[in-house]
N, C-alpha and C positions, 0 to 999 in steps of 0.2 A: 763506575761512577757516570760513565759515558751511558751503559744501557739505564742507566736508571732517567737519564735525561730524555731518550727518547721515548722513553714508556712515560713518564711527564708531557710530552710535547706532541706523542698521540693523542694522549688522554685529551690535550687541549685543542687540539685538532675536532676532537670528536664533539668535543663541548659544542664547539663552535658550529659544527655542523647541525649538531641535535637544534640549536638554536636558530639556525637558519630555516631549516623544515618547519620549526615550530610558528616561526614568524611568518613564513609565506603560508602556512596552514591558516593562519590568523585571518591574515590579507585575504585573502580568497574565499573563507566564508563570511567575510563583512562584504564582500563585494557583493557575493551570491543575497544577501540580506538584501543589499540596497537594490537589488536586481527585480528580489521580491515587491518591495514595495512600489515598483512603476504601477500606471496607470494608463499605460500607453500600450495597445497589444496589435496587432496584425491582422484581427478579425477572422481568424481564422475558422471561428464558433457563429460567424455571423449570421441571426434570423435560426438558429438552432434551438433546438427544447430537447430536455433530456432528463434522467435521474441521476443523482450521486447517493453512494449509502457511506453508511461511516462516517460521520462528517462534525459529531460530538467534540474532540478532543484540538483545542487551542493551537495547539504545534502539531497536531498530523498531518497525515496526506490529503483526509479526506477536505480538510479546512484550505488548506496549500491550494489545492485543485479547485475547490470553489471560488476563490479569488482568481486565479488562474483563467478557468473559464469564462467568469464574467467576464474579466479583463480583454477575452479573446470576441465579446460579442455576443455568447450566450443570450437568447431571446426569454428563457427561462427556463429554471433551472430546479426541478424538486429534490426536496434535500430530505434523507431517509436517517433517521436514526432511533434507537430505543429510550434513550437519553439525555436530558436538557442540561446540561452540566454548564456548559459555554455556548452552543450551537444561538442563543437567542443575541447574545452581542457579538459574537460572529458574524451574524444575519445583518445588522445595523450597522458592524464595518462596511461590510461589503455594498450595502444598499448605498452606504455614505459614496462610496469609494466609484460606484457602476450603478448609478439612477438607472442606465437603460436597462439593466437584467433584472427580470420577477423573480423573486423568489419564494418558495412555498413550502414549506417544513409540513412533515406527515411524521409523527410519531407512530411507529412499531416496529416489529421485529422483521429485519431485512431478509430474514430466512424463512418467513411464517409464507405459505403460496398462497393461501389467498387472501391475504395482506399484499402481500407486492401484486400481484394481479389488479388488485382494486386500484392500487398506486397506479399503475399502467391504465387501467381504464380511464382513472381520472385526468391522466397527462393526455389520453386521447379527446374524452370529452371536451377538455378546456382547448387545447392546443388543435386536434384534427392530425395529429402527426408525431414519432419518436427518433431521432436522430442518435440517439446517444445514452445508453447504459453504463455508470462506471459501478461495477459492483466491489466495494471498495472495502465493506464491514471484513470484521475479524479480529483475532486476539491473540497473544501469546500467552497471557496468564488467564486464568479460568476467571471465571465471574461468578456473583452470586453470592450468598452470607459468607462463603468460605474466604473470598476475597476482600469484603468488607470489612473482615475480623482483623485480616493483615495488616488493612495499611496504615501506614503510618510515616513517620517524617522521613525516613530510611531507604527510596525504594531499593537499596542496595540488598535488602531484606529478601527480594524476590527471588535473586540468583539461584538459591541451592533447590527451591521449587521450579524454577523455570528449565533448570538442566538435569529435572532428575533424571536418570538413568532409565532403560526397560525394566530391571528389577523392582524399583522404586516408584515403576508407574502405575497406579490400581488400573482395573477395566474400565470403572467409571471415570476416570480421569481420561482415559484414551478416548472412551468415548464422548469426553464433551469437548474434548479439541475438534473431533470431528463434528460435532452438533454443531458447533459454532462456527468456523472454517469449511466445512463441508454439510453436514446432517444438522437437520435440527431437531430429531424424534430421536433423541437419547433414552436409552434404556438400559436396565441391570439385567433381563434377560436375556439371556443367550441367545434365543430367537430373534428376539425383537432386536437385538443388537445386530446381528448377522442383515434383518430386513434393514435397519439403519443404513450401515454400509453398504449395502447393494441397491436395493429397493425405494428408500423411502425417498423425498424430495432432498434433495441438496442445496444446498445455498445460492451456488452459482449455478446448478441444473435451473433454478427456479426463475433467474436472471435471463440465462440462454433461452428458455422457453416461450415466458411471455413477452420478455423487450423484444426476441426475434419477430413473434408475430405480429407485434405492434409497429415493428420498422418496418414491415410487407406493404404497408398502408402507404397511399399518396395525399396530399393535401393540396392540390395547385393552386388554392385559391390565397393559401398560407406560405407560398413560393415551393412547397414540395411535390416536383414533378416527376421523379422516379423512386422506388420503392429502394428501401435499404438504410441502411446503419451501423454504428460501430458498438459493438460490446467488449466491452475493457473488465479485465478481473485481475485483480490484486493477490498475487500469490505471494513469492519470498523466494531467496538465494536458497534456504532451508528444502525448496521443492526441488531443485536441481544439483545440489552440491550434499555430500554429507557434511558434517559438524559445524553447520549454522544454526542448529538448533535441536531439540529435543526428540526421540522419534514421533511420538503422538504430533506435534506442531510440525514435525517434518513431513509427515505421511499425509496427512491433510493439505497443504501448501502443492504438493507433488499429484495430488489430485488435481488441484488445481490448475496446473498445467494442460492434465491431458485434458480439462474439458475444452479448454482451451484450442488445441488442437483437433481433439477431434469433433470439436463442435463448427469450426471450421469448414471439416467436409460434411455435415450435417444440414448446413446453410449454403451447399455450392451450387452457384448458380442465380442465389437470392440477392446479390451486393449486400449480402449482412457478413462483416468482418467480425471475429471473434481474435482478441490477442491477449496475451495476460502480462502484466508487470511483475518484473521479482525485483524489490529492491535489496539490498544487502542493509548494514547499521545504518539507517537514519535516525537524527535527533526526533524522537518524537517521546511520549509518554512511555511507550510500550518498553522501549530501547534502553530508558534513563541505565540499569543497571550495569550495561556493559560501556557507557561511556565515562572515560575517565580524562581530565585535562592534561595530563603529562604524557609523555612519548611512552614511557614503558609502565607497566602495572607496578604493585608489591613484587612480587614473583622476580621479576626481570624481566620477562617473556613480552613481547608486545602488546599493548592495550588492545582490546579486541577493535577501536576505531581506525589504527593505524596497520592493519592485517591485511593491506590493498597497497595496489602500487602509485595510489593517488596520496598514500599515506596521512588518511583524514575520514570522519564520519561521513555520512551526505547530511544534507536539509530536505524537509518535506518538499519546499518549493522546487529540489533539483528533479525529485519523480514528479511532481504536477506538470512540470513542460513536459515531460514525457508524454503525459498520462492524454495531456489537451493536444498533442502533437496527434499521438494513434488515434484519439477520438474525432478528428478532422478528415477533411477530405484530401489532404495534404499527404494522407498515410491509405490510400486509395489502395495501394496495391502490398499491402502489409498486413498478413492473414494467417493464423495458426501460429501464432511467434509466443514466444515465453523471452523477452525483451528483460536482460538483467540491468540494474542500475546501483552499482558497488563500487565503483572505483575502480574497478580489474581485479575485483578479488576472486570472482571465480576465472580470469583467465590462467590464474596460474596458483590456485589454493594448492597447498599452504603458500602464502608468500613469504619469501625468505628474503628481509631487507641484504642490499649489500654491505660490507663494513663500511663503518664511517670512516 
């Protein structure tokens, strides 16, 4: 009987501990949401001009970054995306909140070299200088007709395909991941596939090549007296650790980390910084299948959003705050780095919570 009471008390204490964690988590997330709605910034990007790609999701990192960059005083932001599901409404909201920031939407493929070059040429023609380029576009699930046929009201149905192992991943799917996250010239030909992965233009490479050249230009009459700027690449914790995504997705993001590291050396002495951000599980459309509302999944294992010392998922606004800092002169000595934004997940992966 005594053992039974001890067990009951232990279970009650564990339940109280879980309830306390969940309550604090919800309070923290609510507080972050309130902060994200603030219109008061520190002018980190005052009079700066730049480009942000991948901005169409209304709860995505790109849209959150757009609001944050505008809050910090960016004078003109050029937005690039290949679709327009939400971006027009997002732009109207940002214009209302931050009327001093000019927003220009250019529809197209952020990983097509001629298109990206034309965007940057337009920036220079319009403004005379380029200060930041946030290459944020990328995918976790494959786009196109196949995806359209799978879309329904249950995002969890993406889960098996997102986490297909290497034996279930076709060469075409692998190249598709590389095409979107790294290279844009996918083909089923083995020779062409080799060219895709080794020689043909990659999305982050394109950003590095054309943005860095434009950043070398000064425009004293508009306040830019020194050459330089910040190129920021969105990768993922899957690019630095195993078990954070399927093989193809992880490989494409690992290449982005390398772009940041080697890119910083390519531009040595030019005052052009290159960094990568590596978000963990952030609440976006892309990660919907992995987010569950409770502490434990149906199997009794910790939910994906709880497998870090912060015991919660992240919000796009939290990533945007890091992005705007890295794009500003406040981060002038941070270069060639891959910054994990994951609640501590990579600090001790796999995270093993203490007994309740």
